[in-house]
C-alpha positions in Angstrom: -8.3 -17.6 -5.0 -11.6 -15.8 -5.7 -11.4 -13.0 -8.3 -14.5 -10.8 -8.8 -15.1 -7.9 -11.1 -18.1 -5.6 -11.4 -18.8 -2.6 -13.7 -20.6 0.5 -12.5 -23.4 0.1 -15.1 -25.2 -2.8 -16.8 -25.1 -1.0 -20.2 -23.2 1.9 -21.8 -24.0 4.4 -24.5 -20.7 4.1 -26.4 -22.3 4.5 -29.8 -22.3 8.3 -29.4 -19.8 10.3 -31.6 -18.9 12.6 -28.7 -17.7 10.4 -25.8 -16.7 12.3 -22.6 -15.4 11.5 -19.2 -18.9 10.7 -18.0 -18.9 7.7 -20.4 -16.0 6.1 -18.6 -16.5 2.6 -17.3 -15.5 2.0 -13.7 -14.6 -1.5 -12.6 -14.4 -2.8 -9.0 -12.0 -5.7 -8.6 -12.0 -7.7 -5.4 -9.5 -10.6 -4.7 -10.1 -12.9 -1.8 -7.7 -15.5 -0.6 -9.4 -18.8 0.4 -9.3 -20.3 3.9 -6.5 -22.8 4.3 -6.2 -25.7 6.8 -4.1 -24.6 9.8 -0.7 -26.2 9.7 2.6 -25.8 11.5 4.7 -23.3 9.7 6.9 -25.1 7.2 7.8 -22.2 4.9 10.7 -20.0 6.1 10.2 -16.4 7.1 12.8 -14.0 5.7 13.1 -10.6 7.2 15.7 -7.9 6.9 15.3 -4.8 9.1 16.9 -1.5 8.1 17.2 0.5 11.3 17.9 4.3 11.5 20.5 4.9 14.2 20.9 8.6 13.6 21.2 10.9 16.6 17.5 11.8 16.7 16.7 8.1 17.4 18.6 8.3 20.7 16.8 7.4 23.9 13.4 5.8 24.0 12.9 5.4 20.3 15.9 3.2 19.5 15.5 1.3 22.8 11.9 0.5 22.0 12.8 -0.5 18.4 15.6 -2.8 19.7 13.2 -4.3 22.2 10.7 -5.0 19.5 13.3 -6.6 17.2 14.5 -8.9 20.0 10.9 -10.0 20.4 10.7 -10.7 16.7 13.8 -12.8 16.8 12.3 -14.9 19.6 9.4 -15.7 17.3 11.6 -16.9 14.5 12.5 -20.6 13.9 16.0 -21.9 13.2 15.1 -22.2 9.5 14.0 -18.6 9.3 16.3 -15.8 8.0 16.9 -12.5 9.7 19.2 -9.6 8.9 19.8 -6.2 10.4 21.3 -3.2 8.6 21.8 0.1 10.5 22.5 3.5 9.1 23.3 7.1 10.0 25.7 8.8 7.7 27.4 5.4 7.5 26.0 1.9 7.0 26.8 -1.2 9.0 25.4 -4.7 9.0 25.4 -5.9 12.6 23.5 -9.1 11.6 24.2 -10.3 8.1 21.1 -11.9 6.7 21.2 -15.6 7.5 19.5 -18.5 9.4 18.5 -17.7 13.0 20.6 -20.4 14.7 21.8 -18.5 17.8 19.0 -16.2 19.0 21.0 -14.9 21.9 23.9 -13.9 19.7 21.5 -12.1 17.3 19.9 -10.2 20.2 23.3 -9.2 21.6 24.1 -7.6 18.3 20.7 -5.8 18.2 21.2 -4.4 21.7 24.7 -3.1 20.9 23.3 -0.7 18.3 23.7 3.0 19.5 22.3 6.2 18.0 24.6 8.7 16.3 25.3 10.8 13.2 23.2 12.1 10.3 20.5 10.2 8.2 21.6 8.7 4.9 18.4 6.7 4.4 19.1 5.9 0.8 22.4 4.1 1.6 20.8 2.1 4.4 17.8 1.2 2.3 19.9 0.0 -0.7 22.1 -2.0 1.5 19.1 -3.7 3.1 17.6 -4.5 -0.3 20.9 -6.0 -1.3 21.1 -8.1 1.9 17.6 -9.3 1.0 18.6 -10.1 -2.6 21.6 -12.1 -1.3 19.3 -14.5 0.5 17.8 -15.6 -2.9 14.7 -17.0 -1.2 12.0 -18.4 -3.4 9.5 -17.7 -0.6 10.3 -14.0 -0.8 11.9 -11.5 1.6 10.4 -8.6 3.6 12.5 -5.5 4.2 11.3 -3.3 7.1 12.7 0.2 7.1 12.4 2.0 10.5 13.2 5.7 10.7 12.3 8.8 12.7 13.9 11.5 10.5 14.2 13.3 7.2 16.8 11.9 4.8 19.5 14.6 4.9 22.4 12.8 3.3 22.7 10.8 0.1 19.7 10.4 -2.2 16.6 12.1 -0.8 14.2 12.2 -3.7 11.1 10.0 -2.9 10.5 9.1 -6.5 14.0 7.8 -6.9 13.9 5.8 -3.7 10.5 4.4 -4.6 11.7 3.4 -8.0 14.7 1.7 -6.6 12.5 -0.3 -4.2 10.2 -1.3 -7.0 13.1 -2.9 -8.9 13.4 -5.6 -6.2 9.8 -6.8 -6.6 10.9 -9.0 -9.4 13.0 -10.9 -6.9 10.0 -11.3 -4.5 11.4 -8.6 -2.1 8.7 -6.4 -0.7 9.4 -3.3 1.5 7.4 -1.9 4.5 8.1 1.2 6.5 7.7 2.4 10.1 7.9 6.1 10.8 8.5 7.0 14.4 7.6 10.3 16.1 6.5 13.4 14.2 9.8 14.4 12.5 10.1 11.8 9.7 9.4 12.5 6.1 6.1 10.8 5.4 6.4 11.5 1.7 9.6 9.4 1.5 8.4 6.5 3.6 5.0 6.4 1.9 6.6 6.2 -1.6 9.0 3.4 -0.5 6.2 1.4 1.0 3.8 2.0 -2.0 6.4 1.1 -4.6 7.7 -1.8 -2.5 4.1 -3.3 -2.2 4.5 -3.3 1.6 2.8 -1.8 4.6 3.2 1.7 6.1 3.2 2.1 9.9 3.1 5.3 12.0 4.2 5.2 15.7 3.8 8.7 17.2 5.1 7.5 20.6 8.2 5.3 21.1 6.3 2.5 22.8 3.9 2.2 19.9 6.9 1.1 17.7 7.0 -2.3 19.4 3.3 -2.9 18.5 3.9 -1.8 14.8 7.0 -4.0 14.4 5.1 -6.9 16.0 2.2 -6.4 13.7 4.5 -6.4 10.7 6.2 -9.6 11.8 2.8 -11.2 12.7 1.5 -10.5 9.2 4.7 -11.9 7.6 4.4 -15.1 9.6 0.8 -15.6 8.5 1.2 -15.0 4.7 0.5 -18.0 2.5 0.0 -16.4 -0.9 3.1 -14.6 -2.2 4.1 -12.4 -5.2 0.5 -11.5 -5.9 0.0 -9.5 -9.1 -3.0 -8.3 -11.1 -2.6 -7.8 -14.9 -5.3 -6.0 -16.8 -5.1 -6.3 -20.6 -7.3 -3.7 -22.5 -10.1 -5.1 -24.7 -11.1 -3.8 -28.1 -13.9 -1.7 -26.5 -11.6 0.7 -24.6 -8.4 2.7 -25.3 -7.0 3.5 -21.9 -7.1 2.4 -18.2 -6.2 4.1 -15.0 -5.9 2.7 -11.5 -7.6 4.9 -8.9 -6.0 3.3 -5.8 -2.5 4.3 -4.7 -0.8 1.0 -5.5 2.5 0.1 -7.2 1.6 -0.3 -10.9 3.2 0.1 -14.3 2.2 0.2 -17.8 2.8 -3.0 -19.9 2.1 -3.6 -23.5 -1.7 -3.5 -23.9 -2.5 -2.7 -20.3 -1.3 -2.3 -16.8 0.3 -4.5 -14.1 -0.5 -4.0 -10.4 1.6 -5.4 -7.6 -0.5 -6.5 -4.6 2.2 -7.9 -2.3 1.2 -11.0 -0.3 -2.1 -12.3 1.1 -3.0 -14.1 4.3 -5.8 -16.7 4.2 -9.3 -15.1 3.9 -7.8 -11.6 3.2 -9.4 -9.4 0.6 -8.0 -6.5 -1.3 -10.1 -4.1 -3.4 -9.2 -1.9 -6.4 -11.0 0.4 -8.7 -10.0 1.0 -12.3 -11.5 3.3 -14.9 -11.5 2.8 -18.7 -11.9 5.4 -21.5 -14.1 3.8 -24.2 -13.8 3.7 -27.9 -16.9 4.5 -30.0 -18.9 1.3 -30.6 -20.1 0.7 -34.2 -23.2 -1.2 -33.1 -25.1 -2.4 -30.0 -24.1 -5.6 -28.2 -21.1 -6.9 -26.3 -17.7 -5.1 -26.2 -14.7 -6.4 -24.4 -13.5 -4.2 -21.7 -10.5 -6.1 -20.3 -8.9 -9.5 -19.6 -8.1 -9.7 -15.9 -5.5 -12.2 -14.7 -4.4 -12.7 -11.1 -1.2 -14.6 -10.4 0.4 -15.8 -7.1 2.7 -18.3 -5.5 1.4 -20.6 -2.9 3.9 -20.5 0.0 3.2 -24.1 1.1 4.8 -25.7 -1.9 6.0 -22.6 -3.9 3.8 -23.5 -6.9 2.6 -20.9 -9.3 -1.1 -20.3 -9.7 -3.4 -18.1 -11.8 -7.1 -17.2 -12.1 -8.5 -15.0 -14.9 -11.6 -14.0 -16.7 -12.9 -11.6 -19.3 -14.9 -8.4 -18.6 -17.6 -7.4 -21.1 -19.7 -4.3 -21.4 -23.2 -4.3 -22.9 -23.6 -1.4 -25.4 -27.0 0.1 -25.5 -28.8 0.8 -28.8 -30.8 4.0 -29.5 -34.0 2.5 -28.2 -32.6 0.7 -25.1 -33.5 1.8 -21.6 -30.9 3.8 -19.7 -28.2 1.8 -17.9 -28.7 0.8 -14.3 -26.0 2.1 -12.0 -24.3 -0.2 -9.5 -24.3 2.1 -6.4 -21.8 0.1 -4.6 -19.2 0.4 -7.4 -19.9 4.1 -7.7 -19.5 4.6 -4.0 -16.1 3.1 -4.2 -15.2 5.4 -7.1 -16.2 8.4 -4.9 -14.3 7.0 -1.9 -11.1 6.7 -3.8 -11.7 10.2 -5.2 -11.8 11.5 -1.6 -8.5 9.7 -0.9 -6.9 11.6 -3.8 -8.1 14.9 -2.3 -6.5 13.8 1.0 -3.3 12.9 -0.8 -3.0 16.3 -2.5 -3.8 18.1 0.8 -1.1 16.0 2.6 1.4 16.9 -0.2 0.6 20.6 0.3 1.2 20.2 4.1 4.6 18.7 3.3 5.5 21.9 1.4 4.1 24.2 4.1 1.1 25.4 2.0 -1.6 25.2 4.7 -4.1 27.2 2.6 -3.8 24.7 -0.3 -4.3 21.9 2.2 -7.4 23.5 3.6 -8.9 23.8 0.1 -8.2 20.2 -0.7 -9.7 19.0 2.6 -12.7 21.2 2.1 -13.2 19.7 -1.4 -13.0 16.2 0.1 -15.7 17.2 2.7 -17.9 18.6 -0.1 -17.5 15.4 -2.1 -18.5 13.2 0.8 -21.6 15.3 1.7 -22.7 15.5 -1.9 -22.6 11.8 -2.5 -23.4 10.4 0.9 -27.2 10.1 0.3 -26.5 7.8 -2.7 -24.0 5.6 -0.8 -25.5 2.2 0.2 -26.2 2.0 3.9 -23.6 -0.7 4.6 -20.9 1.6 3.2 -21.8 4.9 4.9 -19.8 4.3 8.1 -16.5 4.6 6.2 -17.6 7.9 4.6 -18.8 9.2 7.9 -15.4 8.2 9.5 -13.6 10.1 6.8 -15.9 13.1 7.3 -15.0 13.2 11.0 -11.3 12.6 10.3 -11.0 15.4 7.7 -13.1 17.7 9.9 -10.6 17.2 12.7 -7.7 18.0 10.4 -9.4 21.2 9.4 -10.0 22.1 13.0 -6.3 21.6 13.8 -5.4 23.8 10.8 -7.5 26.6 12.2 -5.0 26.9 15.1 -1.9 25.3 13.6 1.2 24.3 15.5 4.2 22.5 14.1 3.4 19.3 15.9 -0.3 19.5 15.0 0.5 20.0 11.3 3.0 17.1 11.4 0.5 14.9 13.1 -2.1 15.6 10.4 0.3 14.8 7.6 1.4 11.5 9.1 -2.0 10.3 10.3 -3.5 11.2 6.9 -0.7 9.3 5.1 -1.4 6.2 7.3 -5.1 6.6 6.5 -4.4 6.7 2.8 -2.3 3.5 3.0 -5.2 1.7 4.6 -8.0 3.1 2.5 -6.3 2.9 -0.8 -3.3 0.6 -0.9 -4.3 -2.3 1.3 -8.1 -1.7 0.8 -10.4 -4.3 2.2 -14.0 -3.3 1.9 -15.2 -6.3 3.9 -13.2 -5.1 6.9 -13.4 -1.3 6.7 -11.6 0.9 9.2 -13.5 2.0 12.3 
């Protein structure tokens, strides 16, 4: 596993008595999984699907979802594990999590699911997580929540649901979500996927659900690096750290721990962190952080770790000004734009279109102000966001309920890609 870190400057003026936010150190972290020899799959795949069967899922939506799940079952080997939990205002387990021995029997149970009732998403999710926990698989389990609606029964608070999902990460259970249509609550599904270190899919049309479920299963089958976690311990030169990306993280003693889910061979994920400095007593080196990346190799379930120490050079009174790493600074700006998009999307969720317009406008101004300083090989991403946000503002000039819903859901999906599963080597088109 390749772990690289870069600071935004080659030297810092931390001897000043009045340190401000402009003195913060920004650090780019990139983790790249190595290529591995191709081999026949020997590690079991463990998948539990939590399927919304409320009344709004009736018709094409639930039929496409069932068709996609049957296709997933056809890809699983007898040693793999599959489970299906369904929910409306009641929860049922048509397929208890277990080995896929009789594919036809599993598919018959999938096809027997019918839409009805209200949407107690919390009860379905918790039962799915418990089914996954019951497997007790060292290789880890993926829970995929598929829903088209707003949670209108049981627990509906996104923070509570996300926190509950995060509790299962210690058991190597990650959670992804698929929102179907334009009626689901993207705030809830986004928080569940973020805290569960999974993926977030958006299928506006029913037939797109099959592709999203297939993509999730395909990624799951290809993962070879599991339970990936980045721990950042503060050095004596800094006093606080913040993660700019929207990832599942928590404070630990002396630093922060970030959950990165699983990796496929040759996959890269990128993060940006910022550190508030302490006043340095003299020029020279100051420790910024100790960075440690841990993971489990799926092939033999062995634990691995790679780590190194990050140092900052403190400039003296007569030293030249620090040289800025434009690539790192571009990533800081890019994540800042994503934060503006998040706040705009949150405003849309509450029906405050004017606040959303202001946030989108700030994002546009940020891009335009910094674009001349962005390295040429990074500009396409900024230009894509420029067009994307511009389209959102144009839709808000003549808003319709469907148009506003589409903006919120497409922006949330964009945020998941640009911030949570960020791979700068393969930027979005």
